[in-house]
TIDRENKE-685091 format. One record per residue: residue number from 1; residue in one letter; z, x, y of N, C-alpha, C, O in turn. Coordinates in nm, 3 decimals, always signed. Each point is the difference from the previous one (the first is absolute). Layout:
<atoms>
+------+------+---------+---------+---------+---------+---------+---------+---------+---------+---------+---------+---------+---------+
: resi : resn :     nc3 :     nc1 :     nc2 :    cac3 :    cac1 :    cac2 :     cc3 :     cc1 :     cc2 :     oc3 :     oc1 :     oc2 :
+------+------+---------+---------+---------+---------+---------+---------+---------+---------+---------+---------+---------+---------+
:  NUM :    A :       Z :       X :       Y :       Z :       X :       Y :       Z :       X :       Y :       Z :       X :       Y :
...
+------+------+---------+---------+---------+---------+---------+---------+---------+---------+---------+---------+---------+---------+
</atoms>
This chain:
<atoms>
+------+------+---------+---------+---------+---------+---------+---------+---------+---------+---------+---------+---------+---------+
: resi : resn :     nc3 :     nc1 :     nc2 :    cac3 :    cac1 :    cac2 :     cc3 :     cc1 :     cc2 :     oc3 :     oc1 :     oc2 :
+------+------+---------+---------+---------+---------+---------+---------+---------+---------+---------+---------+---------+---------+
:    1 :    M :  -0.389 :  +1.802 :  +0.091 :  +0.112 :  -0.072 :  -0.106 :  -0.094 :  -0.003 :  -0.162 :  +0.078 :  +0.002 :  -0.096 :
:    2 :    Q :  -0.188 :  -0.005 :  +0.067 :  -0.040 :  +0.013 :  -0.088 :  -0.025 :  +0.171 :  -0.018 :  +0.035 :  +0.035 :  -0.113 :
:    3 :    E :  -0.078 :  +0.060 :  +0.182 :  +0.041 :  +0.130 :  -0.061 :  +0.120 :  +0.018 :  +0.010 :  -0.014 :  +0.120 :  +0.025 :
:    4 :    I :  +0.147 :  -0.137 :  -0.022 :  +0.150 :  +0.031 :  -0.010 :  -0.020 :  -0.048 :  -0.139 :  +0.027 :  +0.074 :  -0.095 :
:    5 :    L :  -0.073 :  -0.190 :  +0.078 :  +0.038 :  -0.075 :  -0.169 :  -0.046 :  +0.091 :  -0.086 :  +0.083 :  +0.046 :  -0.079 :
:    6 :    K :  -0.231 :  +0.005 :  +0.072 :  -0.092 :  +0.085 :  -0.031 :  +0.075 :  +0.138 :  -0.036 :  +0.022 :  +0.046 :  -0.112 :
:    7 :    L :  +0.003 :  -0.005 :  +0.207 :  +0.118 :  +0.153 :  +0.017 :  +0.130 :  -0.042 :  -0.105 :  +0.050 :  +0.103 :  -0.045 :
:    8 :    E :  +0.006 :  -0.205 :  +0.002 :  +0.101 :  -0.061 :  -0.047 :  -0.015 :  -0.022 :  -0.167 :  +0.077 :  -0.013 :  -0.095 :
:    9 :    G :  -0.218 :  +0.015 :  +0.118 :  -0.016 :  -0.052 :  -0.164 :  -0.016 :  -0.153 :  -0.027 :  -0.035 :  -0.048 :  -0.108 :
:   10 :    S :  +0.080 :  -0.061 :  +0.286 :  +0.032 :  -0.126 :  -0.057 :  -0.161 :  -0.093 :  +0.024 :  -0.082 :  +0.027 :  +0.088 :
:   11 :    D :  +0.073 :  -0.105 :  -0.160 :  -0.139 :  -0.085 :  +0.019 :  +0.081 :  -0.135 :  +0.106 :  +0.109 :  -0.055 :  -0.009 :
:   12 :    L :  -0.245 :  +0.036 :  +0.125 :  +0.025 :  -0.074 :  +0.043 :  -0.054 :  -0.122 :  -0.017 :  -0.121 :  -0.004 :  +0.025 :
:   13 :    N :  +0.180 :  -0.117 :  -0.067 :  +0.023 :  -0.129 :  -0.066 :  -0.049 :  -0.099 :  +0.149 :  +0.074 :  -0.064 :  +0.075 :
:   14 :    P :  -0.226 :  +0.080 :  -0.069 :  +0.005 :  -0.129 :  +0.157 :  +0.020 :  -0.172 :  -0.093 :  -0.037 :  -0.041 :  -0.110 :
:   15 :    L :  +0.109 :  -0.018 :  +0.218 :  +0.018 :  -0.131 :  -0.016 :  -0.118 :  -0.078 :  -0.003 :  -0.096 :  +0.038 :  +0.067 :
:   16 :    S :  +0.089 :  -0.152 :  -0.140 :  -0.115 :  -0.114 :  +0.004 :  +0.027 :  -0.007 :  +0.058 :  +0.105 :  +0.057 :  +0.032 :
:   17 :    P :  -0.203 :  -0.170 :  +0.074 :  +0.011 :  -0.022 :  +0.118 :  +0.068 :  -0.145 :  +0.008 :  +0.026 :  -0.056 :  +0.106 :
:   18 :    L :  +0.000 :  +0.004 :  -0.227 :  +0.092 :  -0.066 :  +0.016 :  +0.144 :  +0.001 :  +0.017 :  +0.064 :  -0.075 :  +0.074 :
:   19 :    E :  -0.019 :  +0.167 :  -0.148 :  +0.110 :  +0.080 :  -0.047 :  +0.035 :  +0.016 :  +0.167 :  +0.098 :  -0.044 :  +0.060 :
:   20 :    R :  -0.210 :  +0.120 :  -0.007 :  +0.043 :  +0.045 :  +0.159 :  +0.025 :  -0.082 :  +0.097 :  +0.069 :  +0.002 :  +0.101 :
:   21 :    R :  -0.166 :  -0.104 :  -0.172 :  +0.055 :  -0.118 :  +0.180 :  +0.103 :  -0.101 :  -0.029 :  +0.046 :  -0.081 :  +0.080 :
:   22 :    R :  -0.008 :  +0.100 :  -0.242 :  +0.128 :  -0.061 :  -0.003 :  +0.114 :  +0.133 :  +0.073 :  +0.082 :  -0.029 :  +0.087 :
:   23 :    L :  -0.094 :  +0.151 :  -0.134 :  +0.104 :  +0.055 :  +0.065 :  +0.011 :  +0.027 :  +0.167 :  +0.107 :  +0.028 :  +0.055 :
:   24 :    E :  -0.265 :  -0.045 :  +0.033 :  +0.025 :  -0.023 :  +0.120 :  +0.069 :  -0.081 :  +0.023 :  +0.096 :  +0.035 :  +0.070 :
:   25 :    K :  -0.101 :  -0.204 :  -0.119 :  +0.036 :  -0.110 :  +0.029 :  +0.120 :  +0.019 :  -0.001 :  +0.068 :  -0.043 :  +0.093 :
:   26 :    K :  -0.015 :  +0.104 :  -0.187 :  +0.174 :  +0.009 :  -0.032 :  +0.082 :  +0.133 :  +0.114 :  +0.118 :  -0.012 :  +0.031 :
:   27 :    V :  -0.195 :  +0.119 :  +0.016 :  +0.052 :  +0.045 :  +0.139 :  +0.013 :  -0.082 :  +0.130 :  +0.089 :  -0.018 :  +0.083 :
:   28 :    E :  -0.242 :  -0.030 :  -0.101 :  +0.045 :  -0.121 :  +0.147 :  +0.143 :  -0.071 :  -0.015 :  +0.089 :  +0.004 :  +0.085 :
:   29 :    D :  -0.086 :  -0.056 :  -0.183 :  +0.104 :  -0.100 :  -0.016 :  +0.097 :  +0.065 :  +0.011 :  +0.066 :  -0.053 :  +0.089 :
:   30 :    L :  -0.007 :  +0.151 :  -0.131 :  +0.099 :  +0.118 :  +0.004 :  -0.016 :  -0.001 :  +0.151 :  +0.069 :  -0.074 :  +0.069 :
:   31 :    E :  -0.145 :  +0.141 :  -0.026 :  -0.004 :  +0.003 :  +0.170 :  +0.048 :  -0.055 :  +0.084 :  +0.077 :  +0.044 :  +0.085 :
:   32 :    K :  -0.137 :  -0.199 :  -0.103 :  +0.077 :  -0.128 :  +0.042 :  +0.115 :  -0.032 :  +0.013 :  +0.056 :  -0.050 :  +0.098 :
:   33 :    E :  +0.013 :  +0.101 :  -0.264 :  +0.108 :  -0.082 :  +0.002 :  +0.135 :  +0.130 :  +0.099 :  +0.105 :  -0.013 :  +0.062 :
:   34 :    L :  -0.213 :  +0.147 :  -0.109 :  +0.100 :  +0.120 :  +0.096 :  +0.019 :  -0.052 :  +0.115 :  +0.117 :  -0.034 :  +0.019 :
:   35 :    I :  -0.204 :  +0.009 :  +0.084 :  -0.001 :  -0.069 :  +0.119 :  +0.107 :  -0.106 :  +0.032 :  +0.097 :  +0.009 :  +0.075 :
:   36 :    I :  -0.148 :  -0.132 :  -0.170 :  +0.125 :  -0.052 :  +0.011 :  +0.135 :  +0.031 :  +0.005 :  +0.074 :  -0.059 :  +0.078 :
:   37 :    C :  -0.031 :  +0.152 :  -0.161 :  +0.097 :  +0.021 :  -0.096 :  +0.070 :  +0.085 :  +0.158 :  +0.118 :  -0.004 :  +0.033 :
:   38 :    K :  -0.198 :  +0.056 :  +0.021 :  +0.021 :  +0.087 :  +0.151 :  +0.083 :  -0.065 :  +0.091 :  +0.115 :  +0.030 :  +0.033 :
:   39 :    E :  -0.197 :  -0.135 :  +0.010 :  +0.008 :  -0.089 :  +0.096 :  +0.143 :  -0.055 :  -0.038 :  +0.097 :  +0.027 :  +0.070 :
:   40 :    K :  -0.087 :  -0.097 :  -0.172 :  +0.136 :  -0.042 :  -0.034 :  +0.078 :  +0.106 :  +0.032 :  +0.102 :  -0.021 :  +0.065 :
:   41 :    I :  -0.128 :  +0.124 :  -0.096 :  +0.125 :  +0.088 :  +0.020 :  -0.001 :  +0.062 :  +0.145 :  +0.086 :  +0.088 :  -0.004 :
:   42 :    E :  -0.119 :  -0.090 :  +0.080 :  -0.018 :  +0.021 :  +0.119 :  +0.102 :  -0.150 :  +0.090 :  +0.087 :  +0.014 :  +0.085 :
:   43 :    K :  -0.136 :  -0.133 :  -0.140 :  +0.052 :  -0.104 :  +0.063 :  +0.180 :  +0.010 :  -0.021 :  +0.093 :  -0.023 :  +0.078 :
:   44 :    A :  -0.097 :  +0.076 :  -0.240 :  +0.163 :  -0.034 :  -0.009 :  +0.085 :  +0.143 :  +0.066 :  +0.123 :  +0.011 :  +0.009 :
:   45 :    K :  -0.211 :  +0.076 :  +0.028 :  +0.074 :  +0.085 :  +0.060 :  +0.035 :  -0.050 :  +0.151 :  +0.109 :  +0.015 :  +0.055 :
:   46 :    I :  -0.218 :  -0.076 :  -0.003 :  +0.028 :  -0.083 :  +0.148 :  +0.092 :  -0.097 :  +0.009 :  +0.070 :  -0.018 :  +0.099 :
:   47 :    C :  -0.067 :  -0.053 :  -0.208 :  +0.128 :  -0.075 :  -0.060 :  +0.128 :  +0.068 :  +0.004 :  +0.113 :  -0.018 :  +0.046 :
:   48 :    L :  -0.159 :  +0.078 :  -0.093 :  +0.137 :  +0.049 :  -0.019 :  +0.054 :  +0.133 :  +0.128 :  +0.113 :  +0.046 :  -0.018 :
:   49 :    G :  -0.177 :  -0.002 :  +0.113 :  +0.028 :  +0.030 :  +0.121 :  +0.017 :  +0.164 :  -0.071 :  +0.031 :  +0.096 :  +0.071 :
+------+------+---------+---------+---------+---------+---------+---------+---------+---------+---------+---------+---------+---------+
</atoms>
């Protein structure tokens, strides 16, 4: 990844540990929400037959 960014002339901007943790938590929360939504869709499909 770093090699690609160097070839393209872009600088890699690493996140601070605090920002990285915040984004990781956000991803975890969104993944949980996605699972819940998928379960609700499956239940709705079963109810509708």
